[in-house]
Structure formats: C-alpha cells, structure tokens
C-alpha positions, 0 to 999 in steps of 0.5 A: 047188722051193726053192733054195739059195744058200749063202755066207758072207755075209761080209758079205753084199751087194747082189749077193747080194741082187739074186741071191737076190731075181732067184731068186726072181721066178722062176715055178718057184721057191717060195723062196731060202734063203740057206744061211749056211754056217759054214766052206766047204771052199774057203776059209780060216776066217781073217778070218771073222765069227762066223756067228751075225753074218754070220746076223744079217747076212742076216737085217738084208738080206732082212727085206722081200724075199718069198720070201727067208729065212735058212738056218741048216741048216749051223750043227748039221752039221760044218764045214767044210760041204760041200755034198754033207752038207748037201743031204743032210741038207735031203733028210731033214729034208724028203723032198717038196721039192725043192732046187735050188742057185744059183750062179754060174758060177765054182762051175760051172766049179769043181764037179768039185772038190767032194765027191760033185759027181756026187751033187749032179748026179744029184740037184739042178738047178742054176741059174747066173748069169752072171758075167765073167773065167770059163770056159766050163764043160763043166757048162754043157750037163749036163742039171741045169744051167740057165743063168739070164738074170739080172743079171751082178753083180761084186761081193765081199765079199772087196773089201767087206771089204778097203775096211772095213778101209781105212777106205773106204766101202761104203755104196752095195755094203752093204744099206740101214743094213749100212754104218754097222752095220759101222762101228759094230760095226768089223767088218772094222776092222784 
C-alpha cells in the first residue's frame, strides 16, 4: 500500500521525517508519499509560503530517505485542498494502488468535521500515530483505523516559524542544512 502523509510542511521538520520513515519501514507499506498541500481548508493561508518553496523543503529533506517521496498531486486540484477530492483523484490516476492515510491522533479526533469523512473511512485505511494532550477519539475503534506504536513527536511547524521570526535557533528541529537555508533566504523572518 501507499501511505499518504498530507501536510503544509511549512516548513518540514524532523518530526515529519521521523514519522514518514517509521511508516515507510512498516511491512504493509510500499511507499510513503509526503503530499504537499497548497492550502489546508482547516488552516489560514496567511503565513503559508509558496507551495513550490515547501515542495523544495520536502524534497531536500527526504533526498536520502528510502521509500519516501514528495507528491505534488494537490497542486493541480482546486484550493483549498480537500483530502476526499485528492483521494478520488489518486484512485482515478492509480486504480490498482491501495492508498492509506497517515495522521496524528489529533487529526483523527477532527476527522468527523472533514468533508466526506465517511467516504474516506469507507475506502481507505487510516494509520494513526500517537500525540500527547489529545482526547481519545471514538473513531479509534473503527475497523479502518489502525493506531500504530510510532514515536510520539511533539514538534510543530508553527513553533518553528515563530522561533525563526524571533531570531531563535531551531537548527536541531529541522533536517540537516535546512536551518541555514531558511535563515539565509529569510523565510519566516518578520
């Protein structure tokens, strides 16, 4: 199966990479695609870097990660990017491929508010990684949901953006070389 890890990746950080690599090493997963979302309908577009910059971040970060690749599938779809639309498009493009979703427990909790979440659950497995400080969603008992024993990573892109804007170092929260690149190009600087 191909496991889809959707995100703004604004910017990509080591937490994303740890989770992607963990899932890429699962026996049932052939590949993990980091799907760069141009605009998540649940997040404001303000402060969102251009999708091609974020794609570049992801491609640099996973260059030497077996079984993980970047996907631009949402770049050609209407915005904001709804997961149900993307999945339908991917099923048309790859009718013989099984797609699953990778998401944190926090996203599983919000899944009932997603557009056509029933269709997502009907057609796709949901591979869930744990998060701290999240109520236990009722969906954890759904037959399509599999909670994995993945590492608990409590790191956010918003924390990284805020630190960069304030001139604080987040060097070790980012893939190798990414911190220097972001600072040099003044991404996220106030």
